[in-house]
C-alpha positions in Angstrom: 15.5 34.7 -105.9 18.8 35.8 -107.8 18.3 35.4 -111.4 18.2 31.6 -112.1 19.2 29.7 -109.1 20.4 26.4 -109.2 17.1 24.4 -108.0 8.3 17.6 -100.9 7.4 18.1 -97.0 8.7 17.5 -93.4 9.5 19.2 -90.1 12.4 18.4 -87.8 13.2 19.7 -84.3 14.5 23.3 -84.5 18.1 24.0 -83.1 19.0 24.1 -80.3 17.1 21.1 -78.7 17.1 21.5 -75.0 15.8 18.9 -72.6 14.3 21.3 -70.5 12.1 22.7 -73.1 11.1 19.2 -74.7 13.4 17.7 -77.4 11.4 18.9 -80.5 8.2 20.4 -81.6 5.5 17.8 -81.4 7.4 15.8 -78.6 5.1 15.7 -75.6 5.8 16.4 -71.9 8.8 13.9 -71.0 7.7 10.8 -68.6 11.7 10.4 -67.8 14.2 7.9 -68.1 13.0 4.2 -68.2 16.5 2.9 -68.3 19.8 3.7 -67.6 23.4 2.0 -67.8 26.1 3.6 -65.5 28.6 1.4 -67.0 28.4 3.1 -70.5 26.5 6.3 -69.5 23.9 5.4 -71.7 20.1 5.1 -71.4 16.6 5.7 -72.9 14.1 8.5 -72.1 10.7 8.8 -73.1 8.2 11.7 -73.9 4.2 11.7 -73.1 3.3 11.1 -76.9 5.6 8.3 -77.1 8.6 9.8 -78.9 12.0 8.5 -77.3 15.6 9.6 -76.7 18.4 6.9 -76.9 21.8 7.8 -76.1 24.6 9.1 -73.7 23.5 11.2 -70.4 24.8 13.1 -67.7 23.1 13.5 -64.6 19.2 14.0 -66.1 20.5 15.7 -69.3 21.5 14.3 -72.5 25.3 13.9 -73.0 27.5 12.3 -75.9 26.1 10.7 -78.9 22.5 10.3 -78.9 19.4 10.0 -81.2 15.7 11.5 -81.0 13.0 9.4 -82.5 9.6 10.9 -83.0 6.1 10.1 -81.7 5.4 6.0 -82.3 2.4 5.6 -84.6 0.9 2.2 -85.0 -0.9 3.0 -88.0 2.4 4.1 -89.8 4.3 1.5 -87.5 7.1 4.3 -87.3 7.7 7.5 -85.2 5.9 10.7 -86.4 6.1 14.4 -85.2 2.4 14.8 -84.4 0.1 16.4 -86.7 1.9 19.8 -86.8 2.5 20.4 -90.9 4.5 19.2 -92.5 4.6 15.5 -91.6 7.5 13.3 -90.7 7.6 9.5 -90.8 10.2 7.5 -89.1 12.0 10.4 -88.4 15.5 10.9 -86.4 17.6 13.3 -85.5 21.1 12.0 -84.5 24.1 14.1 -83.0 26.4 15.0 -80.4 24.6 16.3 -77.2 26.0 18.5 -74.5 24.4 19.5 -71.3 20.8 18.7 -73.0 21.7 20.5 -76.5 22.1 18.8 -79.7 25.4 20.0 -81.5 27.2 19.2 -84.8 23.9 17.3 -85.8 23.0 15.1 -89.0 19.6 14.4 -90.1 18.4 10.9 -91.2 14.7 10.2 -91.7 12.3 9.0 -94.3 9.3 11.5 -95.3 5.9 10.5 -96.8 4.9 14.0 -97.5 1.1 12.9 -96.8 -1.0 13.5 -93.5 -2.8 10.2 -93.9 -1.1 7.9 -96.0 0.0 4.6 -94.7 2.8 3.9 -97.2 5.7 6.0 -98.6 4.8 7.1 -102.1 7.4 7.2 -104.9 8.1 10.9 -104.3 9.3 10.3 -101.0 13.2 10.1 -99.7 15.6 9.3 -97.0 18.4 12.0 -96.3 21.4 11.5 -94.4 23.9 14.6 -94.1 24.4 18.0 -92.4 21.5 20.1 -90.8 21.2 23.8 -89.9 17.4 24.9 -89.8 17.3 22.7 -93.1 19.7 20.5 -94.9 23.1 21.9 -95.3 26.6 20.8 -96.2 27.5 17.3 -97.6 25.0 14.7 -97.7 22.9 12.0 -99.4 19.6 11.2 -100.7 18.1 8.0 -101.7 14.6 8.5 -103.4 12.2 5.8 -103.2 12.1 5.3 -106.7 15.8 4.1 -106.7 17.6 7.4 -107.4 20.6 8.3 -105.3 22.1 11.7 -105.4 25.3 12.9 -103.4 26.5 16.3 -103.3 26.1 19.9 -101.6 23.0 20.9 -99.9 21.7 24.3 -98.8 18.3 26.0 -97.5 16.7 29.4 -97.3 13.5 30.3 -95.7 10.5 29.5 -97.9 6.7 30.2 -97.9 4.6 27.1 -98.4 1.4 26.0 -98.1 -0.5 22.8 -96.2 -4.0 21.6 -95.6 -4.4 20.4 -92.0 -8.3 20.6 -92.0 -10.7 22.4 -94.0 -8.7 25.5 -94.5 -5.6 26.1 -96.7 -2.8 27.2 -94.3 0.7 29.2 -95.0 4.0 29.2 -93.4 7.5 29.8 -93.8 10.3 27.2 -93.1 14.1 26.4 -93.9 13.6 22.9 -94.0 10.9 23.2 -96.7 13.4 25.2 -98.5 16.2 22.5 -98.4 17.5 21.8 -101.8 20.8 20.4 -103.5 22.7 22.4 -105.9 26.2 22.6 -107.5 28.7 19.8 -108.1 27.2 16.4 -107.6 26.3 12.9 -108.9 23.1 11.4 -109.7 22.3 7.7 -110.4 19.2 6.1 -111.5 17.9 2.8 -111.0 18.6 1.7 -114.6 22.2 2.2 -113.8 22.6 5.5 -115.6 24.8 8.1 -113.7 25.4 11.8 -114.2 28.4 13.8 -112.9 28.3 17.6 -113.3 26.8 20.7 -112.2 23.1 20.4 -110.9 20.6 23.1 -111.0 18.9 23.9 -107.9 16.6 21.1 -106.9 14.2 21.6 -104.0 13.2 18.4 -102.3 9.8 19.5 -100.9 6.7 20.3 -102.7 5.6 24.0 -101.8 2.0 24.1 -102.6 0.9 21.0 -101.0 -3.3 21.3 -100.3 -3.2 24.6 -102.2 -6.9 25.1 -103.6 -7.6 28.5 -104.5 -10.1 30.3 -107.2 -7.3 31.4 -109.3 -5.9 27.7 -109.9 -2.5 29.3 -108.9 0.0 26.4 -108.6 3.9 26.4 -107.7 6.1 24.2 -110.2 7.6 21.0 -108.4 11.1 20.5 -109.0 12.5 18.8 -111.8 16.0 17.4 -112.3 18.3 19.6 -114.6 22.2 19.5 -114.9 25.2 20.3 -117.2 27.8 17.4 -117.3 28.7 13.8 -118.1 26.1 11.3 -118.6 26.6 7.7 -118.5 24.1 5.0 -119.7 24.7 1.4 -120.1 25.2 0.5 -123.7 25.2 3.9 -125.0 28.2 6.5 -125.8 28.6 9.1 -123.1 26.9 12.4 -123.4 28.1 15.5 -122.6 25.9 18.6 -122.2 22.4 19.4 -120.5 20.7 16.6 -118.9 17.1 16.0 -117.5 14.9 13.1 -116.5 11.4 11.7 -117.4 8.2 12.7 -115.9 8.2 9.7 -113.6 11.9 10.3 -112.5 12.7 6.8 -114.0 15.7 7.8 -116.0 17.6 10.5 -117.4 16.8 12.3 -120.9 19.1 14.7 -123.0 17.3 17.9 -122.5 17.3 21.0 -124.6 17.8 24.8 -123.5 14.4 25.9 -124.3 12.7 23.4 -122.0 15.0 24.4 -119.3 14.6 28.2 -120.1 10.8 27.6 -119.2 11.1 25.5 -116.4 13.5 27.7 -114.9 11.0 30.9 -115.6 8.5 28.8 -113.8 10.2 27.8 -110.8 11.6 31.7 -110.6 7.8 32.6 -110.2 7.1 29.8 -107.6 7.5 32.2 -104.5 5.5 35.1 -105.9 2.7 32.7 -107.0 2.6 31.3 -103.6 2.5 34.9 -102.0 -0.4 35.9 -104.3 -2.4 32.5 -103.6 -1.9 33.4 -99.8 -2.9 36.8 -100.1 -5.9 35.7 -102.3 -7.1 33.1 -100.4 -6.6 35.1 -96.7 -8.6 37.9 -98.6 -11.4 35.5 -99.5 -11.5 34.3 -95.8 -11.5 37.6 -94.3 -14.3 38.7 -96.6 -16.4 35.7 -95.5 -15.6 36.7 -91.9 -17.1 40.3 -92.6 -20.2 39.1 -94.3 -21.0 36.7 -91.4 -20.3 39.7 -89.1 -22.5 41.9 -91.3 -25.2 39.1 -91.3 -25.1 38.8 -87.5 -25.4 42.6 -87.4 -28.3 42.7 -89.6 -30.2 40.0 -87.7 -29.6 41.7 -84.5 -31.0 44.9 -85.9 -34.2 43.5 -87.1 -34.8 41.8 -83.8 -34.3 45.1 -82.3 -36.5 46.9 -84.6 -39.3 43.9 -84.2 -39.1 44.3 -80.6 -39.7 48.1 -81.0 -42.8 47.7 -82.9 -44.0 45.1 -80.4 -43.8 48.0 -77.6 -45.4 50.5 -79.9 -48.5 48.2 -80.7 -48.9 47.6 -76.8 -48.5 51.6 -76.3 -51.4 52.4 -78.9 -53.6 49.9 -77.5 -53.2 51.2 -74.1 -53.9 54.5 -75.4 -56.8 53.6 -77.1 -58.2 51.6 -73.7 -57.7 54.6 -71.7 -59.8 56.9 -74.2 -62.5 54.8 -74.4 -62.7 54.7 -70.7 -63.0 58.4 -70.6 -66.4 58.2 -72.3 -67.8 61.7 -73.7 -64.2 63.2 -74.1 -63.9 60.4 -76.8 -67.0 61.2 -78.6 -66.1 64.8 -78.7 -63.1 63.6 -80.5 -64.8 61.5 -82.8 -66.9 64.5 -84.0 -64.2 66.7 -84.4 -62.7 63.9 -86.9 -65.9 63.7 -89.0 -66.0 67.6 -89.6 -62.2 67.4 -90.7 -63.1 64.4 -92.9 -65.9 66.1 -94.7 -64.0 69.1 -95.2 -61.5 67.1 -97.3 -64.1 65.2 -99.0 -65.3 68.6 -100.3 -61.7 70.2 -101.3 -61.3 66.7 -103.4 -64.5 67.0 -105.4 -63.7 70.7 -106.3 -60.1 69.5 -107.5 -61.8 66.8 -109.5 -64.4 68.9 -111.3 -62.6 70.5 -114.5 -65.3 73.3 -114.4 -64.6 74.3 -111.0 -62.6 77.9 -110.5 -60.1 76.3 -108.1 -59.4 73.3 -110.7 -58.9 75.8 -113.5 -56.4 77.9 -111.6 -54.3 74.7 -110.7 -54.2 73.6 -114.1 -53.2 77.0 -115.5 -50.4 77.4 -112.7 -48.9 73.7 -113.5 -48.5 74.3 -117.2 -46.9 77.7 -116.6 -44.2 75.9 -114.5 -43.8 72.9 -116.6 -42.9 74.4 -119.9 -39.4 75.7 -118.8 -38.7 72.9 -116.5 -39.1 70.5 -119.7 -36.5 72.8 -121.5 -34.0 73.0 -118.7 -34.3 69.3 -117.9 -33.7 68.3 -121.8 -30.4 70.6 -121.5 -29.3 69.0 -118.3 -29.6 65.5 -119.6 -28.0 66.2 -122.8 -25.1 68.0 -121.0 -24.8 64.8 -118.7 -24.6 62.5 -121.3 -21.6 64.6 -123.1 -20.1 64.6 -119.8 -20.5 60.7 -119.2 -19.4 59.9 -122.8 -16.1 62.0 -122.3 -15.6 60.4 -119.1 -16.0 56.9 -120.6 -13.8 57.6 -123.4 -11.1 59.2 -121.1 -11.3 55.8 -118.8 -11.1 53.3 -121.7 -8.1 55.1 -123.0 -6.3 55.2 -119.8 -7.4 51.5 -119.2 -5.8 50.8 -122.4 -2.7 52.5 -121.8 -2.2 51.0 -118.7 -2.4 47.5 -119.9 -0.1 48.2 -122.9 2.4 49.6 -120.4 2.0 46.5 -118.1 2.4 44.4 -121.0 5.5 46.2 -122.0 6.9 46.1 -118.7 6.0 42.4 -118.1 7.7 41.7 -121.5 10.9 43.5 -120.6 11.0 41.6 -117.1 10.8 38.4 -118.8 13.6 39.2 -121.4 15.5 40.6 -118.8 15.1 37.4 -116.6 15.9 35.2 -119.9 18.8 37.2 -120.3 20.0 36.6 -116.3 19.1 32.9 -116.8 21.4 32.8 -120.1 24.2 34.6 -118.5 24.1 32.3 -115.5 24.2 29.3 -117.8 26.9 30.7 -120.0 28.9 31.5 -116.8 28.6 28.2 -115.3 29.5 26.6 -118.9 32.4 28.7 -119.1 33.6 27.6 -115.1 33.0 24.1 -116.0 35.0 24.1 -119.2 37.9 25.8 -117.7 37.6 23.4 -114.6 37.5 20.5 -116.6 40.6 21.9 -118.8 42.4 22.5 -115.3 41.4 19.0 -114.4 42.6 17.6 -117.6 45.8 19.1 -117.8 46.3 18.2 -114.0 45.4 14.5 -114.8 47.6 14.6 -117.9 50.7 15.7 -115.6 50.1 13.2 -112.9 49.8 10.5 -115.5 53.0 11.8 -117.1 54.8 12.0 -113.8 53.9 8.3 -113.0 54.6 7.2 -116.1 58.3 9.1 -115.9 58.6 7.7 -112.3 57.9 4.2 -113.4 60.3 4.8 -116.5 63.2 5.9 -114.1 62.6 3.0 -111.7 63.0 0.5 -114.5 65.8 2.5 -116.1 67.9 2.6 -112.7 67.0 -1.4 -111.9 68.6 -2.4 -115.4 71.5 -0.2 -114.7 71.9 -1.8 -111.4 72.2 -5.0 -112.8 74.1 -4.4 -116.0 76.9 -1.8 -114.8 80.3 -3.5 -114.6 82.9 -1.9 -112.0 86.4 -3.0 -111.3 89.2 -1.7 -109.1 92.6 -0.3 -110.5 95.3 1.8 -109.4 96.1 5.0 -111.1 99.6 6.8 -112.1 100.7 9.2 -109.3 97.8 7.5 -106.9 100.4 6.4 -104.5 99.3 2.8 -105.0 95.8 3.6 -103.9 93.1 1.6 -105.3 90.1 3.2 -107.3 86.5 1.9 -108.9 86.2 2.7 -112.6 83.4 1.2 -114.8 81.4 1.3 -117.9 77.6 2.2 -117.9 75.6 0.2 -120.4 73.8 2.1 -123.3 70.0 1.6 -122.3 67.5 3.8 -124.5 65.6 5.7 -123.5 67.6 7.0 -120.8 65.0 9.2 -118.4 67.8 10.0 -116.0 70.9 11.8 -117.0 72.9 12.4 -113.8 73.8 9.2 -112.0 75.2 7.9 -108.7 76.4 4.3 -108.0 76.8 2.8 -104.5 79.0 0.0 -104.5 80.8 -2.4 -102.0 84.6 -3.6 -103.0 86.2 -6.7 -101.2 88.9 -9.2 -101.6 87.8 -12.8 -102.4 87.0 -14.9 -99.7 86.6 -11.7 -97.2 83.5 -10.8 -95.5 84.5 -7.5 -94.8 84.9 -4.7 -97.5 84.9 -1.2 -98.4 81.6 0.7 -99.5 81.2 3.9 -101.5 79.5 6.0 -103.9 80.9 7.2 -107.4 79.2 10.6 -107.6 78.0 11.8 -110.9 79.0 8.6 -112.7 79.5 8.9 -116.4 80.6 5.2 -117.2 82.4 6.3 -120.6 85.7 5.1 -119.7 88.1 3.1 -117.3 90.8 5.8 -117.9 91.9 7.2 -114.5 92.3 10.7 -116.1 88.6 10.8 -117.3 87.9 11.8 -113.4 85.0 9.1 -113.5 86.6 7.2 -110.5 86.4 6.9 -106.8 89.0 6.0 -104.1 88.6 2.7 -102.3 88.7 3.3 -98.6 90.1 1.6 -96.5 92.7 -0.1 -98.5 92.2 -3.9 -99.2 95.2 -6.1 -98.5 94.6 -8.0 -102.0 95.9 -7.0 -105.2 93.8 -4.3 -107.2 93.0 -6.9 -110.3 91.6 -9.3 -107.4 89.2 -6.9 -105.8 85.5 -7.6 -106.5 83.5 -4.6 -106.9 79.6 -5.1 -106.6 76.8 -2.4 -107.8 74.5 -2.1 -104.9 72.4 0.9 -106.0 71.9 3.1 -108.9 70.2 6.5 -108.2 69.8 10.1 -109.5 72.5 12.3 -108.4 72.1 14.1 -105.0 73.8 17.4 -105.0 
């Protein structure tokens, strides 16, 4: 997980979905089409466990728009995906099918994240949006508690735990690794809204059912974001935003809490991996002990059987010897003589006055003295070596502990620096983006205002500009249009074209034209602010009526 990544349980059908190989994990053997409408090429296909497909078909394969519904459960009054973890309630996969394969899918579902629940808990949600192994692309989540998030979704392969029975199991899933992150909006049930950059928020709990001797846990996602918070009856707040523990309302967050949370969240994959290895190791040890116990029991049983065989052989020998009569009596006499000799020797050893006893005592004392000295020296040397070894071991342990602590502190400091750099970078980008957006909005507002001002100004000119016809010296009797422009302030348009129509009184026909770059400062022919009327009209110039049709910006 890089530095700080902008941060509950469900299984959808893996892509692609093929009719030939069953439509999804958890959907049983198909029972076939139960309804087909040739007119619309749509039908209903049922699977052995109650799951169904509704949508288009071609031949025997899914084709066109369609939806897969998971196994129907009377207990939950909805479709579910079987007992394979994690659970899905009221699950659907909808999209475009081609030759039995699901393409361009969006997924819609409501999750419970609980194997045996008969209700949808507050933490559950409904998602609609893009899907590629997990949630991906634009989408929307509606939480059971009333929160609504809209924005970008992504996913990553994630280790998670579940407990389908007596044992805790571990698996990896892109779906469980689904999250929303980046630019988005959040709305709470109290009417508060947030808009800005959201820190990575994982939708699924990753340590469901995880019980371990070390009490290892993986922190659940919490909402954090930087942006604008609007709350009814309160002033807008810009900064770091979190939410209450119950997820019912937003709160103003502080950097320290966020940094602590981000650090815990970053440790989650490692925590799960350690818990997995610990739990799997304990189970392995238990399996080994059980195997050793079975081996010991088998060895004891084999020994008991061997002893029984020896006892049978001894009894048989005695019976055989007894049956031989005289041989048995001779053997008995020999054993008696041996016993008498042993008794005599024991008596000599026990009598201190006997010569044999005195020789044995002297020999034992002579051997004991050097042995005692040697043993004392040996014991002293052993104690010295053991003491030195203990001191060295303790020193090594202390050094290793200090080194590990220093390394952990260094890694934590580097992680905190990375988090801060990421936050600072996001803040800089947000400020820069906000500045760009602000300037763009200001320019757009100015452009709209200018356009409105120009439109109003040109309309006023059209209604108040006065034009007339006249002849000019040297004009060979031709008629020209002249006029005056009213003084309207402000004047947002500097260069004007004036379109007009000139006609004689009572005439329906006239001449149209345009005075280009109209200044309207004089009616003098020599100002160059004139336009020839063509064709020539039949009435006198003083009788010609000139009407302004439109005033516009110059078109060069």
